[in-house]
C-alpha positions in Angstrom: 14.4 -18.5 -32.0 14.8 -19.4 -27.9 15.8 -15.7 -27.4 12.3 -15.0 -28.7 10.9 -17.2 -26.7 12.4 -15.7 -23.7 11.7 -12.0 -24.6 7.7 -13.1 -24.9 7.5 -15.2 -22.5 8.5 -12.5 -20.2 6.3 -9.7 -21.9 3.9 -12.7 -20.9 4.7 -12.9 -17.5 4.5 -9.2 -17.1 1.3 -8.5 -18.3 -0.4 -11.2 -16.2 1.5 -9.6 -13.3 -0.4 -6.3 -14.2 -3.4 -8.1 -15.1 -3.8 -9.5 -11.5 -2.4 -6.3 -9.4 -5.3 -4.8 -11.0 -7.4 -7.6 -10.3 -6.4 -7.0 -6.5 -7.9 -3.6 -6.8 -11.0 -4.7 -9.0 -12.3 -7.2 -6.7 -12.3 -6.0 -3.4 -13.7 -2.8 -4.7 -16.7 -4.4 -6.1 -16.9 -6.5 -2.7 -17.2 -3.2 -1.2 -20.5 -2.0 -3.7 -18.0 0.9 -4.8 -19.0 1.4 -8.9 -16.1 0.3 -11.5 -16.3 1.7 -14.9 -13.4 0.3 -16.4 -10.8 -2.5 -16.1 -7.3 -1.9 -18.5 -4.1 -3.4 -19.0 -2.1 -0.8 -20.4 -2.4 2.5 -21.1 -3.3 4.7 -24.7 -5.1 3.7 -27.5 -7.5 0.7 -26.3 -6.9 -2.5 -28.9 -9.8 -4.7 -27.4 -12.4 -4.0 -24.7 -15.5 -5.5 -24.0 -18.0 -4.6 -21.2 -19.4 -6.8 -18.7 -22.1 -5.8 -15.9 -21.3 -2.0 -15.4 -17.2 -2.3 -16.3 -15.5 -2.2 -19.4 -12.3 -4.6 -19.6 -10.1 -4.1 -22.1 -6.3 -3.9 -23.4 -4.3 -0.9 -24.4 -1.7 0.1 -26.9 1.3 0.7 -24.3 2.0 -2.1 -21.8 3.3 -0.5 -19.5 1.3 -1.1 -16.2 -2.7 -0.9 -15.6 -5.7 0.7 -14.4 -9.3 0.2 -12.6 -10.9 3.4 -12.8 -13.6 3.5 -9.6 -16.2 6.2 -9.5 -15.7 9.1 -6.8 -12.1 8.6 -6.3 -11.6 12.1 -4.9 -14.4 13.4 -2.1 -16.3 17.4 -2.7 -14.7 20.4 -1.1 -14.6 20.2 2.3 -16.9 23.4 2.5 -19.4 21.0 0.4 -19.2 18.0 2.6 -20.2 20.5 5.7 -23.2 21.7 3.2 -24.3 18.4 2.2 -24.0 17.1 6.1 -26.3 20.1 7.4 -28.6 19.4 4.0 -28.7 15.8 6.0 -29.7 16.9 9.5 -32.2 19.8 8.0 -30.4 22.6 9.4 -29.3 25.8 7.1 -26.0 26.7 6.0 -24.1 26.5 9.5 -21.1 28.6 10.6 -19.1 25.3 10.4 -19.8 25.6 6.9 -18.7 29.0 6.2 -15.8 28.5 7.9 -14.4 25.7 5.6 -15.9 27.4 2.5 -13.5 30.2 3.9 -10.9 27.5 4.8 -11.1 26.0 0.8 -11.0 29.5 -0.4 -7.7 30.4 1.1 -6.3 27.1 0.2 -5.8 28.1 -2.8 -4.3 31.0 -2.3 -0.6 32.0 -1.3 -0.1 34.5 1.7 -0.1 37.7 -0.5 -3.2 36.9 -1.5 -2.7 35.4 -5.0 -4.1 32.3 -6.3 -1.7 28.9 -6.3 -1.3 28.1 -10.1 -2.2 24.7 -9.3 -5.8 25.5 -7.6 -7.6 24.7 -10.7 -5.9 21.6 -11.5 -7.7 20.6 -7.5 -11.1 21.6 -8.6 -10.4 19.9 -12.4 -9.6 17.1 -10.2 -12.9 17.4 -8.0 -15.1 17.9 -10.4 -14.1 15.2 -12.8 -14.3 12.7 -9.8 -17.6 13.6 -9.4 -19.2 14.0 -12.7 -18.4 10.2 -13.1 -21.1 9.7 -10.3 -24.8 8.6 -11.9 -28.2 8.9 -10.4 -27.9 6.2 -7.7 -24.5 6.0 -7.3 -24.0 8.4 -5.0 -23.3 6.1 -2.0 -20.9 3.8 -4.3 -17.8 6.4 -4.5 -14.7 5.3 -3.2 -14.1 8.0 -0.9 -17.3 7.1 1.3 -15.3 3.7 1.8 -14.6 3.2 5.3 -10.6 3.2 6.5 -10.0 -0.2 6.6 -11.7 -0.7 3.3 -10.2 2.1 1.5 -6.8 0.2 2.7 -7.6 -3.3 1.7 -8.4 -1.5 -1.4 -5.3 -0.2 -2.2 -3.2 -2.9 -0.6 -4.8 -5.8 -2.8 -2.8 -4.7 -6.1 0.7 -4.6 -4.4 -0.1 -7.7 -2.0 -1.2 -9.8 -5.2 2.0 -9.2 -6.7 3.6 -10.0 -3.4 1.3 -13.2 -3.2 2.7 -14.2 -7.5 6.6 -13.4 -6.1 5.7 -16.0 -2.8 3.9 -19.0 -5.0 6.3 -18.4 -8.1 9.4 -18.9 -5.2 7.5 -21.7 -4.1 7.4 -23.6 -6.3 11.0 -23.3 -8.1 12.4 -23.7 -4.3 10.6 -26.7 -3.3 11.3 -28.5 -6.7 14.4 -27.1 -8.7 16.0 -25.6 -5.3 18.9 -23.1 -4.7 22.2 -23.1 -5.9 23.9 -24.8 -2.4 28.2 -25.4 -1.9 28.2 -29.4 -1.7 32.4 -29.9 -1.9 35.1 -28.4 -3.4 37.3 -28.7 -6.1 41.0 -28.8 -6.2 41.7 -26.1 -9.5 45.5 -26.4 -9.2 48.6 -27.6 -7.3 51.1 -25.8 -6.4 54.3 -27.6 -7.6 57.1 -26.6 -4.3 56.6 -24.5 -1.6 56.3 -20.7 -2.3 56.2 -17.6 0.8 52.1 -17.0 0.9 52.9 -13.6 2.7 55.4 -11.4 3.4 58.8 -11.0 2.1 59.7 -13.4 -1.1 55.9 -13.5 -2.0 56.7 -11.7 -5.3 58.7 -14.8 -6.5 55.5 -17.4 -6.0 55.2 -17.7 -9.5 58.8 -18.6 -11.0 59.2 -22.0 -12.0 59.7 -24.4 -9.4 63.6 -25.9 -9.1 65.4 -28.9 -8.0 66.6 -27.0 -4.9 63.0 -26.1 -3.8 61.0 -28.5 -1.9 58.2 -30.2 -3.3 54.7 -28.8 -1.7 52.6 -31.0 0.6 49.6 -31.4 -2.1 52.0 -32.2 -5.0 54.4 -34.7 -2.8 50.7 -36.5 -1.5 50.1 -36.9 -5.4 46.9 -34.2 -5.3 45.6 -33.6 -9.2 43.2 -30.7 -10.4 40.6 -31.8 -10.4 40.0 -33.7 -7.6 36.2 -33.1 -5.7 37.3 -33.6 -2.2 35.3 -36.1 0.0 36.7 -35.4 3.4 39.9 -34.4 5.3 41.1 -35.6 8.3 37.8 -37.3 9.2 36.3 -33.8 8.2 33.2 -33.6 5.8 34.1 -31.4 3.1 30.8 -29.0 1.9 33.0 -26.2 0.8 36.3 -24.6 0.1 35.7 -22.9 3.8 35.9 -26.8 5.5 39.6 -27.2 3.4 40.9 -24.5 5.1 39.4 -25.6 8.9 40.7 -28.9 8.2 43.7 -28.0 7.2 45.2 -24.9 8.7 45.3 -26.8 12.1 47.0 -29.4 11.1 50.6 -28.1 10.3 53.3 -30.9 10.8 50.6 -33.9 11.0 49.8 -36.0 8.6 46.5 -36.2 7.8 44.2 -38.6 5.2 42.8 -36.5 2.7 40.2 -38.5 0.7 39.2 -37.5 -2.6 36.8 -38.4 -5.5 38.7 -39.1 -9.1 36.8 -40.4 -11.8 34.1 -41.7 -9.8 36.3 -43.6 -7.2 37.6 -42.4 -3.9 40.9 -42.6 -3.6 42.4 -41.8 -0.1 45.9 -39.5 0.2 48.3 -39.0 3.3 49.3 -35.9 3.4 51.6 -33.7 6.0 50.6 -30.0 5.7 53.4 -27.5 6.5 53.4 -24.3 9.2 53.8 -21.3 6.7 53.1 -17.6 7.5 49.5 -16.8 5.9 46.7 -14.2 6.2 44.3 -14.9 9.1 40.5 -15.8 8.4 37.0 -15.8 10.2 34.5 -18.7 10.1 33.6 -17.4 6.4 36.9 -17.8 5.2 37.1 -14.3 5.0 40.3 -11.8 5.3 40.8 -10.4 9.0 42.4 -6.8 8.5 43.9 -4.5 11.1 42.9 -1.0 11.9 44.6 0.0 8.8 43.1 -2.2 6.2 46.4 -4.5 6.2 46.0 -8.5 6.8 46.5 -10.0 9.6 48.8 -13.2 9.3 49.5 -16.3 11.6 51.5 -19.7 11.2 48.8 -22.0 10.1 48.9 -25.2 7.8 50.1 -25.1 4.0 48.9 -27.7 1.3 50.0 -26.0 -1.8 46.5 -26.1 -4.0 44.0 -23.8 -4.8 40.5 -24.9 -4.8 37.0 -23.9 -6.0 33.5 -24.8 -4.7 31.4 -27.3 -5.8 27.5 -26.0 -6.5 24.6 -28.1 -7.0 20.7 -27.0 -6.7 18.9 -28.4 -3.4 15.3 -28.6 -2.7 14.3 -26.5 -0.1 11.2 -27.5 2.6 8.4 -24.9 1.8 8.7 -23.6 5.1 11.7 -21.9 4.3 10.1 -20.3 1.3 8.6 -17.1 3.8 12.3 -16.3 4.8 13.6 -16.5 1.2 10.7 -14.3 0.2 11.0 -11.7 3.1 15.1 -11.8 2.1 14.2 -10.6 -1.4 11.8 -7.6 -0.1 14.3 -6.4 2.1 16.6 -6.7 -0.8 14.7 -4.4 -3.0 13.7 -2.1 -0.8 17.6 -1.5 -0.1 17.7 -0.7 -3.9 14.6 1.3 -4.4 16.2 3.8 -1.1 19.1 4.7 -3.2 17.2 4.4 -5.9 17.9 8.3 -7.3 22.0 7.2 -6.9 21.6 4.4 -9.0 19.7 6.0 -11.4 23.3 8.9 -11.4 24.9 5.6 -12.2 22.6 4.4 -15.0 23.5 7.7 -16.5 26.5 8.1 -16.4 26.4 4.2 -18.3 24.3 5.1 -20.9 25.7 8.6 -21.7 29.5 8.6 -20.7 30.1 4.5 -21.8 30.8 3.9 -17.8 30.6 0.6 -16.7 26.7 -0.4 -15.7 26.6 -2.2 -12.3 24.9 -5.5 -12.9 22.3 -4.6 -10.0 21.1 -1.4 -11.4 17.5 -1.2 -12.0 16.1 -2.1 -15.3 13.3 -1.0 -17.6 11.3 -4.2 -18.5 13.5 -4.0 -22.0 16.2 -4.9 -20.3 14.3 -7.6 -18.1 12.7 -8.6 -21.8 16.6 -9.3 -23.0 17.9 -10.9 -20.3 14.8 -13.7 -20.2 16.4 -13.9 -23.9 20.1 -14.1 -23.0 19.1 -17.0 -20.7 16.7 -18.7 -23.0 19.2 -18.4 -25.5 22.0 -20.5 -23.2 24.0 -17.5 -23.7 24.0 -17.2 -19.3 27.0 -20.0 -19.0 26.2 -21.1 -15.3 22.7 -21.5 -16.6 23.2 -23.6 -19.5 21.2 -26.3 -18.3 17.2 -26.9 -18.6 16.5 -27.0 -14.9 18.7 -23.9 -14.3 17.4 -21.8 -17.4 13.6 -22.6 -16.2 14.4 -21.7 -12.2 16.5 -18.2 -13.8 13.4 -18.0 -15.6 10.8 -18.2 -13.2 12.8 -16.3 -10.5 13.1 -13.0 -13.1 9.1 -13.5 -12.7 9.6 -13.7 -8.6 12.2 -11.0 -9.2 9.5 -8.6 -11.2 6.6 -9.2 -9.1 8.2 -8.0 -5.8 9.4 -5.2 -7.5 6.5 -3.9 -8.4 5.4 -4.8 -4.7 7.7 -2.3 -3.2 7.7 0.5 -6.1 3.8 0.6 -5.2 4.4 0.7 -1.5 6.4 4.1 -2.3 3.8 6.5 -0.2 3.6 9.1 -2.7 0.6 9.5 -5.6 0.0 8.2 -8.0 1.0 5.0 -6.6 -1.0 2.9 -3.9 0.7 3.5 -1.0 0.3 7.4 -1.7 -3.7 6.4 -1.5 -3.3 4.6 1.3 -1.4 7.0 3.3 -4.3 9.4 2.7 -6.5 6.8 3.9 -4.5 6.1 6.9 -4.4 10.1 7.3 -8.1 9.9 7.8 -8.3 7.4 10.1 -6.0 9.5 11.9 -8.4 12.7 11.6 -11.5 11.0 12.6 -9.5 9.5 16.0 -8.8 12.3 17.0 -11.6 14.1 16.2 -14.0 11.3 18.3 -11.2 11.7 21.8 -11.5 15.5 21.5 -15.0 15.0 20.9 -15.1 17.3 17.9 -17.4 17.1 14.9 -16.5 14.4 12.4 -13.4 16.1 10.2 -15.1 14.5 6.8 -13.1 12.7 4.3 -9.8 13.5 3.5 -9.2 15.5 0.1 -6.8 13.7 -1.6 -7.3 16.3 -4.9 -5.1 18.5 -2.9 -2.1 16.3 -3.9 -2.8 16.1 -7.2 0.2 18.6 -8.3 2.8 16.1 -6.4 1.0 13.1 -8.2 1.3 15.1 -11.8 5.2 15.8 -10.5 5.8 12.0 -9.3 3.7 10.9 -12.4 6.7 13.5 -14.2 9.5 11.9 -12.7 8.7 8.2 -12.8 8.6 8.8 -16.9 11.7 10.4 -17.0 12.9 7.7 -15.2 11.1 4.8 -17.8 12.8 6.7 -20.7 16.2 7.0 -19.7 16.1 3.3 -18.3 14.8 1.9 -21.5 17.3 3.8 -23.5 19.8 2.5 -21.5 18.6 -1.0 -21.0 19.1 -0.9 -25.5 23.0 1.2 -25.7 24.7 -0.2 -22.4 22.6 -3.1 -21.0 22.7 -5.3 -17.8 25.4 -8.0 -18.5 25.1 -11.7 -16.4 
């Protein structure tokens, strides 16, 4: 039952995220006077719709995105723009217009004079865009917006996802907190001294005999389950603190305070000097140019420890840093997406182990949400941790939507933003060089690329859905 709840929770969160993304486009577009015909969640057949004002709002059958249909997304051809401008100025078709017409015709031909196979596609896209414009709506088209307004409309969707992620992360981090190391607990105690590195280290697993020297930890009475409070007066908040306090204390008796059964217990421990790997401030082993660990004489107690973690609430001022780190990590994943997808392909079709950090479809995200809600993830069995993890899945999803939509390729929002920026650059250059306004950038010419990118995304989505069924990511 809880598994189904987790899946439904994530499906609802995805739907809300998509809906708010599209509102991020719709609201500024309406504010700037653009006529918006449809606001739809999903693709395919319409399940429900209702018209308010000039916009039809609805839900479609395939919940893999959404769209806002704004009129006039693509401007007329360059020649038509020149003709319209000349007529507005009361002139005949100018030589400039004739040159533009020739350029338009030539843009659909190869050097040998053959027509490009996709020139018809570009023309159809322009015609379909202009056919939506009703009488009186000529100045309510998207392509006539100023560059800043175009950027605002197209960035509004991704920005909405970033805001959602920030709000969710703020709620989770300031109430539930994040896992931090707050101590260290003894896992095992060696009963006798064994070499850590070098000759004889291979005998470390042999049973101790009466001839062996008891380890300092065993001699002092340290037990598995003891949680360190302090060592030699230094507070212990993690395993690194244990090593930092013990390594320089060889041959010296120190007070080790542990918590045992809820009560503090003070033990006297005298670490011995043994040859051990050198470590840095973070507890990482230092190696030489050949990858071999460097060693040094250091204090040794004869026990192993593990971090003790707890969720610590964070101040609201820390949230922007966490959010920016998450965005950077997602950008890095997207930057190596082809390699990640190759790994997914291998996991799906050759039985290779799937990377836990590989991309997932909504099917995979829903399955993980179900497992988290059902308590199948041991370290999230606590209800508070479970809910925090569920909401962090929502935040991660929205960060992924933000980064993905900012890819500078049509039909993504980033592709439209690049078109708007290029239009702004050409206008500024023309103004500086005292040349006529170059008009609107013809984004329709990129339609072949947009179709190719769409096909790639469909293939990627199909691969991820299949992999999430046959070789899902395991937490």
